[in-house]
C-alpha positions as CSV (number, residue, x, y, z in Angstrom):
1,M,0.0,0.0,0.0
2,I,2.8,2.4,0.9
3,S,4.3,1.9,-2.6
4,F,1.0,2.7,-4.3
5,F,0.7,6.1,-2.6
6,R,4.4,7.0,-2.8
7,I,3.9,9.0,-6.0
8,S,1.1,11.6,-6.2
9,S,-1.6,11.2,-8.8
10,L,-5.1,12.6,-9.1
11,Y,-6.8,9.3,-9.4
12,K,-5.2,8.0,-6.2
13,Y,-7.3,10.4,-4.2
14,F,-10.3,8.2,-5.0
15,F,-8.5,5.2,-3.6
16,L,-7.5,7.2,-0.5
17,F,-11.2,8.0,0.0
18,L,-12.1,4.3,-0.4
19,L,-9.5,3.5,2.3
20,L,-11.0,6.1,4.6
21,L,-14.4,4.7,4.0
22,V,-13.2,1.1,4.8
23,L,-11.6,2.4,8.1
24,Y,-14.9,4.1,9.1
25,L,-17.1,1.2,8.0
26,P,-17.0,-0.6,11.4
27,V,-18.1,2.6,13.0
28,F,-21.2,2.9,10.8
29,V,-22.0,-0.8,10.9
30,Y,-21.4,-1.7,14.6
31,G,-21.5,1.8,16.1
32,L,-19.3,3.4,18.8
33,P,-19.8,3.5,22.6
34,L,-21.5,6.6,23.7
35,L,-18.7,9.1,24.4
36,R,-19.0,11.6,27.3
37,E,-17.7,14.6,25.4
38,E,-19.7,13.7,22.3
39,L,-22.9,13.6,24.3
40,L,-22.2,16.9,26.0
41,R,-21.6,18.6,22.7
42,M,-24.9,17.3,21.4
43,L,-26.6,18.5,24.5
44,I,-25.1,22.0,24.1
45,G,-26.5,22.1,20.6
46,E,-29.9,21.0,21.8
47,R,-30.0,23.6,24.6
48,L,-29.0,26.4,22.2
49,H,-31.6,25.2,19.7
50,Q,-34.2,25.4,22.5
51,G,-33.4,29.1,22.8
52,Y,-31.0,29.2,25.8
53,F,-27.9,31.4,25.8
54,L,-24.4,29.9,25.9
55,Y,-22.5,30.4,29.2
56,V,-25.6,31.9,30.8
57,D,-28.2,29.2,30.5
58,V,-25.7,26.5,29.4
59,W,-22.7,26.1,31.7
60,D,-19.8,24.6,29.7
61,D,-16.3,25.7,28.7
62,I,-16.8,24.9,25.0
63,S,-15.6,27.5,22.5
64,P,-18.4,29.7,21.2
65,L,-17.9,29.1,17.4
66,A,-18.0,25.3,18.0
67,A,-21.1,25.7,20.1
68,G,-22.7,27.6,17.2
69,I,-21.9,24.7,14.8
70,Y,-23.5,22.1,17.2
71,W,-26.6,24.4,17.5
72,L,-26.9,24.3,13.7
73,L,-26.4,20.5,13.6
74,D,-29.1,20.0,16.2
75,L,-31.4,22.3,14.3
76,L,-30.9,20.1,11.2
77,V,-30.4,16.5,12.4
78,G,-30.9,16.4,16.2
79,K,-29.0,13.7,18.0
80,A,-28.3,11.6,15.0
81,R,-24.8,10.4,15.9
82,W,-24.1,8.9,12.4
83,V,-24.5,12.3,10.8
84,Y,-21.8,13.7,13.2
85,Q,-19.5,10.8,12.4
86,L,-20.1,11.1,8.6
87,L,-19.2,14.8,8.8
88,A,-16.1,13.9,10.8
89,M,-15.1,11.5,8.0
90,A,-15.7,14.1,5.3
91,L,-13.6,16.6,7.2
92,V,-10.7,14.2,7.7
93,F,-10.7,13.6,4.0
94,V,-10.8,17.3,3.1
95,Q,-8.0,18.0,5.6
96,A,-5.9,15.1,4.2
97,L,-6.2,16.7,0.7
98,M,-5.4,20.1,2.0
99,L,-2.3,18.9,3.8
100,N,-1.0,16.9,0.9
101,Q,-1.5,19.7,-1.6
102,L,0.2,22.1,0.8
103,F,3.3,20.0,1.0
104,L,3.4,19.5,-2.7
105,R,3.0,23.2,-3.4
106,R,5.6,24.2,-0.9
107,E,8.0,21.5,-2.2
108,V,9.0,20.3,1.3
109,Y,9.8,16.8,0.0
110,Q,12.2,15.7,-2.6
111,D,9.4,13.6,-4.2
112,L,5.8,14.4,-5.3
113,T,4.2,12.1,-2.9
114,M,0.8,11.3,-1.3
115,L,2.2,9.7,1.8
116,P,1.3,12.7,4.1
117,A,-2.4,12.2,3.1
118,L,-2.2,8.5,3.7
119,I,-0.5,8.8,7.1
120,Y,-3.0,11.5,8.1
121,V,-6.0,9.3,7.3
122,V,-4.5,6.4,9.3
123,L,-3.6,8.5,12.3
124,M,-7.1,10.1,12.4
125,C,-8.5,6.6,13.1
126,S,-6.3,6.2,16.2
127,F,-9.1,5.9,18.7
128,M,-12.8,6.0,19.1
129,D,-13.0,9.7,19.9
130,F,-11.2,10.5,16.7
131,Y,-14.3,9.4,14.8
132,T,-16.5,12.2,16.3
133,L,-16.9,15.8,15.2
134,S,-14.8,17.4,17.9
135,P,-13.9,21.1,18.2
136,A,-10.2,20.1,17.8
137,L,-11.0,18.4,14.5
138,M,-12.8,21.4,13.2
139,A,-10.0,23.8,14.3
140,N,-7.5,21.6,12.4
141,T,-8.8,22.8,9.1
142,L,-7.7,26.4,9.9
143,L,-4.5,25.3,11.5
144,I,-3.4,23.4,8.3
145,W,-3.8,26.7,6.5
146,V,-1.7,28.4,9.2
147,I,1.1,25.9,8.4
148,N,0.8,26.8,4.8
149,L,1.3,30.5,5.5
150,I,4.2,29.8,7.9
151,F,6.0,27.8,5.1
152,S,5.3,30.7,2.8
153,E,7.1,33.1,5.1
154,V,10.0,30.7,5.6
155,S,10.5,30.1,1.8
156,E,12.0,33.6,1.2
157,K,9.8,34.0,-1.9
158,R,6.7,35.6,-0.3
159,R,7.6,37.3,3.0
160,G,5.8,40.0,5.0
161,K,2.3,39.3,3.5
162,S,0.9,36.6,5.8
163,Y,1.0,38.1,9.3
164,V,-2.6,39.3,9.4
165,E,-3.9,36.1,7.9
166,I,-2.0,33.9,10.4
167,G,-3.4,35.9,13.3
168,I,-7.0,35.7,12.0
169,Y,-6.9,32.0,11.3
170,L,-5.4,31.3,14.7
171,G,-8.0,33.5,16.3
172,V,-10.9,31.7,14.6
173,A,-9.3,28.3,15.4
174,T,-9.2,29.4,19.1
175,L,-12.9,30.2,18.9
176,L,-13.4,26.6,17.8
177,Y,-11.0,25.0,20.3
178,L,-9.4,27.2,23.0
179,P,-6.1,25.3,23.4
180,A,-5.3,26.3,19.8
181,L,-4.3,29.7,21.2
182,L,-0.9,28.3,22.3
183,L,0.0,27.7,18.7
184,L,0.5,31.4,18.3
185,L,3.9,30.7,19.7
186,V,4.9,28.7,16.6
187,P,4.9,31.6,14.0
188,V,6.4,33.9,16.6
189,I,9.4,31.6,17.3
190,V,9.8,30.6,13.6
191,F,9.8,34.2,12.4
192,F,12.3,35.2,15.0
193,L,14.7,32.4,14.1
194,Y,14.3,32.2,10.3
195,T,13.0,35.5,8.9
196,P,13.9,39.2,9.3
197,T,10.4,40.0,10.6
198,K,10.2,43.4,12.1
199,L,8.3,44.4,15.2
200,V,5.4,45.7,13.1
201,G,4.9,42.1,11.7
202,Y,4.6,40.6,15.2
203,I,2.2,43.5,16.2
204,S,0.1,42.9,13.1
205,M,-0.2,39.2,13.7
206,S,-1.0,39.6,17.4
207,F,-3.6,42.3,16.7
208,A,-5.3,40.2,14.1
209,F,-5.4,37.3,16.6
210,V,-6.8,39.5,19.4
211,F,-9.3,41.1,17.0
212,S,-10.9,37.8,16.2
213,I,-11.4,37.2,19.9
214,L,-12.7,40.7,20.4
215,V,-15.4,40.3,17.8
216,M,-16.7,37.3,19.8
217,F,-16.4,39.3,23.1
218,L,-18.4,42.2,21.6
219,V,-21.3,39.8,20.8
220,F,-21.5,38.9,24.5
221,Y,-20.8,42.5,25.6
222,M,-23.7,43.9,23.6
223,S,-26.1,41.4,25.2
224,D,-24.6,42.2,28.7
225,R,-23.3,38.6,29.1
226,E,-19.5,39.3,29.0
227,Y,-19.0,38.2,32.6
228,E,-20.6,34.8,32.0
229,L,-18.3,34.5,28.9
230,Y,-15.2,35.1,31.1
231,L,-16.5,32.8,33.9
232,N,-17.2,29.8,31.7
233,Y,-14.8,30.2,28.8
234,F,-11.6,31.9,29.9
235,H,-11.6,31.5,33.7
236,P,-11.4,27.7,33.6
237,L,-8.0,28.0,32.1
238,F,-6.7,29.3,35.4
239,Y,-8.6,27.3,38.0
240,L,-9.6,24.0,36.4
241,S,-6.7,21.5,36.3
242,P,-6.6,19.3,33.2
243,R,-8.6,16.1,33.8
244,L,-7.4,12.9,32.1
245,L,-10.3,10.8,30.8
246,M,-7.9,7.9,30.4
247,E,-5.0,6.6,32.4
248,V,-1.5,7.6,31.3
249,K,-0.4,3.9,30.7
250,D,-3.4,3.5,28.3
251,L,-2.6,6.7,26.5
252,F,1.0,5.6,26.1
253,L,0.0,2.1,24.8
254,L,-2.4,3.8,22.4
255,F,0.3,6.1,20.9
256,V,3.4,3.9,21.3
257,G,3.5,3.0,17.5
258,H,2.9,6.6,16.6
259,L,5.7,7.8,18.9
260,L,8.2,5.2,17.8
261,L,7.8,6.1,14.1
262,L,8.2,9.8,15.1
263,F,11.4,9.0,16.9
264,L,12.8,7.1,13.9
265,A,11.7,9.8,11.5
266,I,13.4,12.6,13.5
267,R,16.5,10.4,13.9
268,R,16.8,9.9,10.2
269,L,16.1,13.6,9.4
270,Y,19.0,14.7,11.5
271,G,21.4,12.3,9.7
272,P,23.2,13.0,6.4
273,S,20.7,14.3,3.9
274,R,20.3,16.2,0.6
275,Y,17.7,18.6,1.8
276,T,17.8,22.3,1.0
277,N,18.0,24.9,3.7
278,Y,14.4,25.7,3.2
279,Q,13.4,22.1,3.5
280,L,15.4,21.7,6.7
281,R,13.7,24.8,8.1
282,C,10.3,23.3,7.3
283,Q,11.2,20.2,9.2
284,N,12.2,22.2,12.2
285,V,8.9,24.2,12.0
286,M,6.9,20.9,12.1
287,I,8.9,19.5,15.0
288,L,8.1,22.8,16.9
289,W,4.5,22.6,15.8
290,W,4.3,19.0,17.2
291,V,5.8,20.0,20.5
292,V,3.6,23.0,21.0
293,S,0.4,21.0,19.9
294,V,1.2,18.3,22.5
295,L,1.6,21.0,25.2
296,A,-1.6,22.8,24.1
297,A,-3.7,19.8,24.9
298,F,-3.1,20.5,28.6
299,L,-4.9,23.8,28.4
300,G,-8.2,21.9,28.0
301,S,-10.2,21.0,31.1
302,S,-10.6,17.4,29.8
303,I,-7.9,15.5,28.1
304,S,-8.7,12.6,25.8
305,P,-6.7,11.1,22.9
306,S,-8.4,13.5,20.4
307,S,-7.0,16.4,22.4
308,W,-3.8,15.8,20.4
309,I,-5.4,16.0,17.0
310,M,-3.6,19.4,16.4
311,A,-0.3,17.4,16.4
312,I,-1.4,15.0,13.6
313,P,-0.4,17.2,10.7
314,A,3.1,17.5,12.0
315,S,3.2,13.7,12.7
316,S,2.0,13.0,9.2
317,F,4.8,15.3,7.8
318,L,7.6,13.7,9.8
319,I,6.5,10.0,9.5
320,S,6.2,10.5,5.7
321,H,9.8,11.5,5.6
322,Y,10.7,8.3,7.4
323,F,9.0,6.1,4.7
324,L,10.5,8.2,1.9
325,L,14.0,7.7,3.3
326,L,13.6,4.0,3.7
327,R,15.3,2.3,0.7
328,S,13.9,-1.2,0.9
329,T,10.4,-1.5,-0.5
330,L,9.9,-4.6,1.6
331,A,10.9,-2.8,4.8
332,K,8.5,0.1,3.9
333,E,5.5,-2.3,3.4
334,L,6.3,-4.3,6.5
335,V,6.7,-1.2,8.8
336,F,3.6,0.4,7.4
337,T,1.5,-2.8,7.7
338,L,2.5,-3.1,11.4
339,F,1.8,0.6,11.9
340,L,-1.7,0.3,10.3
341,F,-2.5,-2.9,12.3
342,S,-1.4,-1.4,15.6
343,V,-3.5,1.8,15.1
344,L,-6.6,-0.1,14.0
345,F,-6.2,-2.9,16.6
346,F,-6.3,-0.5,19.6
347,S,-9.1,1.6,18.0
348,Y,-11.4,-1.3,17.2
349,N,-10.5,-3.4,20.2
350,S,-11.4,-0.7,22.7
351,S,-14.7,0.0,20.9
352,V,-15.8,-3.7,20.9
353,H,-14.5,-4.8,24.3
354,F,-14.8,-1.8,26.6
355,A,-18.0,-3.2,28.2
356,D,-16.6,-6.6,29.1
357,G,-13.3,-5.3,30.5
358,Q,-11.2,-7.1,27.9
359,A,-10.0,-4.0,26.0
360,W,-6.2,-3.6,25.8
361,V,-6.7,0.2,26.1
362,N,-9.3,1.1,28.7
363,P,-11.4,4.1,27.7
364,N,-12.3,4.8,31.4
365,E,-14.2,8.0,31.7
366,L,-14.1,8.7,28.0
367,V,-17.2,6.4,27.6
368,T,-20.4,7.2,29.4
369,Q,-23.3,4.8,29.9
370,P,-26.9,5.4,31.1
371,S,-27.4,4.4,34.8
372,V,-31.2,4.2,34.7
373,S,-33.6,2.5,32.4
374,A,-34.8,4.2,29.3
375,D,-38.4,4.0,30.5
376,L,-37.5,6.1,33.6
377,A,-35.7,8.9,31.7
378,Q,-37.2,8.8,28.2
379,D,-38.1,12.2,26.9
380,K,-37.9,13.8,30.3
381,K,-36.1,16.9,31.4
382,L,-33.1,15.8,33.5
383,F,-30.6,17.1,35.9
384,I,-27.6,14.9,36.6
385,T,-24.9,15.5,39.2
386,G,-21.4,14.0,38.8
387,N,-19.3,13.2,35.8
388,N,-21.5,10.5,34.2
389,P,-24.0,12.3,31.9
390,G,-25.1,9.2,30.0
391,D,-28.7,9.4,31.0
392,Y,-29.1,12.7,29.1
393,F,-29.1,10.6,25.9
394,Y,-32.7,9.5,26.8
395,G,-34.0,13.0,27.5
396,S,-32.9,16.7,27.6
397,A,-31.0,18.8,30.0
398,A,-32.7,21.1,32.5
399,T,-31.0,23.8,34.5
400,P,-27.8,25.5,33.2
401,Y,-25.6,23.0,35.1
402,L,-24.5,20.9,32.1
403,N,-20.7,20.7,32.9
404,W,-20.5,19.3,36.4
405,R,-16.9,20.7,37.0
406,L,-18.3,24.2,36.4
407,A,-21.5,23.5,38.3
408,K,-19.4,22.8,41.4
409,R,-18.8,26.4,42.0
410,H,-22.5,26.5,43.1
411,F,-22.9,23.1,44.7
412,E,-19.8,23.3,46.7
413,S,-20.7,26.8,48.0
414,L,-24.1,26.2,49.6
415,D,-23.2,28.3,52.6
416,K,-23.4,31.5,50.4
417,Y,-26.8,33.2,50.2
418,N,-26.5,34.4,46.6
419,V,-25.5,30.9,45.4
420,L,-28.7,29.4,47.0
421,V,-30.8,32.1,45.4
422,N,-29.3,31.3,42.0
423,I,-29.9,27.6,42.4
424,Q,-33.5,28.2,43.4
425,E,-34.0,30.4,40.4
426,N,-32.4,28.0,38.0
427,F,-34.6,25.1,39.2
428,T,-37.7,27.3,39.2
429,Q,-37.2,28.6,35.6
430,N,-36.6,25.1,34.1
431,P,-37.5,22.4,36.7
432,P,-36.1,19.0,35.9
433,Q,-38.6,16.2,36.0
434,L,-36.0,13.8,37.1
435,I,-32.8,14.4,39.2
436,I,-30.1,11.7,39.1
437,D,-27.7,12.6,42.0
438,H,-24.5,10.6,41.4
439,A,-22.5,13.2,43.4
440,K,-24.8,12.9,46.4
441,V,-25.2,16.7,46.8
442,M,-29.0,17.0,46.6
443,P,-29.8,16.1,50.3
444,R,-27.7,19.1,51.3
445,V,-29.3,21.3,48.6
446,F,-32.8,20.2,49.8
447,D,-31.8,20.9,53.4
448,K,-30.9,24.5,52.5
449,L,-33.8,25.0,50.1
450,P,-37.0,23.5,51.7
451,L,-39.3,25.0,49.0
452,L,-37.3,23.1,46.3
453,A,-37.2,20.0,48.5
454,A,-41.0,20.0,48.7
455,Q,-41.3,19.7,44.9
456,Y,-39.3,16.4,44.7
457,Q,-39.8,12.9,46.0
458,A,-37.0,10.3,46.3
459,N,-37.4,7.1,44.4
460,P,-38.1,4.3,47.0
461,K,-35.7,1.8,45.3
462,Q,-33.0,4.2,44.1
463,R,-32.6,6.9,46.8
464,H,-30.2,9.0,44.6
465,I,-33.1,9.6,42.1
466,Y,-35.7,12.2,42.7
467,H,-39.0,12.7,40.8
468,L,-40.8,16.0,40.4
469,Q,-44.1,15.7,42.2
470,N,-47.3,16.6,40.2
471,N,-45.4,15.7,37.1
472,K,-48.3,15.9,34.8
473,Q,-49.0,19.5,35.8
474,Q,-45.3,20.5,35.3
475,K,-45.0,19.2,31.8
């Protein structure tokens, strides 16, 4: 397979698409486990579709532009997971084409090759959450174009014309996925090392980046909701520590083949070569991009395998170099086959065996499962405490407290009068018909708010579940 895609040709893109379709086929046929972040994103779109305002009536740290896209998708298709997965597949293919054309146009390889597109497609099937339409995946489209503009500046043929564009693209990418803001360091460092960029260039790029953020801020400011924007979108960067949804050993096992090939690629690149100075600079740019992308993932409040999607373009670039530098065709095919098998094995094995505990890589908190029967929660307005939102799949979310880590600032401050007033108002404006109290906080809430307690009755068999009394009148 690696030999077939070694030389670029237009008709081979059709076979690349067929390969991607085959890789996604098990997802469409057998389905994926319900993923925590995937469900929360669909719930955000649903709440916005119902007319609620982001960060005010929907507490989550999702980026605003991504939330707007999920609102549009909920408006069009609701909670149809297969549509989200189909869009993710289409976006991966488009990004693979963009990346390959970028590398061809910028002449960063000594051959006209399709290997970057092939490697990108394979790496984007690394784990179950790579198959979903995540903010990181959407932001990658803009980030690939940023790489193109950085190469343009490094090439010495078109300098001083891309500063504003880079700032705008990075700003919009940040509005899709907040950790992307750290990638602003890449053009700053690269231009300092490899170009005679003057101070006005850095100022132009920074202003364009900030301007993109300010446009979003003005939207919230004009509606008098700028404080909620700060509290839910920016402030979590400083007070919420990153939360791993998988154990470190599982993450390492998942990416060990990927990391091994990266190490071998970089080792070969720094050996004797016939690359031009420009090509060597591009290699250093992509190594820096990979390092900053890996670090950027830790800016997110939740860290899953897909948090490192921003590093995949750099990985594809570097790993492609490794295969191009291998002389033996047999060695190329053998290494690529082992690489493809390892990626797909861990991805499919975890999807199939996560429930029976036999998965080699345990998805842990990445997967969420309903804790109550469908009959109990079906089509009801729910409020769920704790970090298992799986029951929301049956119904819809009531109250603004969608993200439990953000909701804790209320439920862990029940001694404050203004907090109790806000909780009472939030439950009164949109009363949940069913409360599922995984975090065991509702007894204390009811003790502080007797009027609210009078509206709910505990389930006699499951004491952590509370039903709204006079349910028929409340609908």
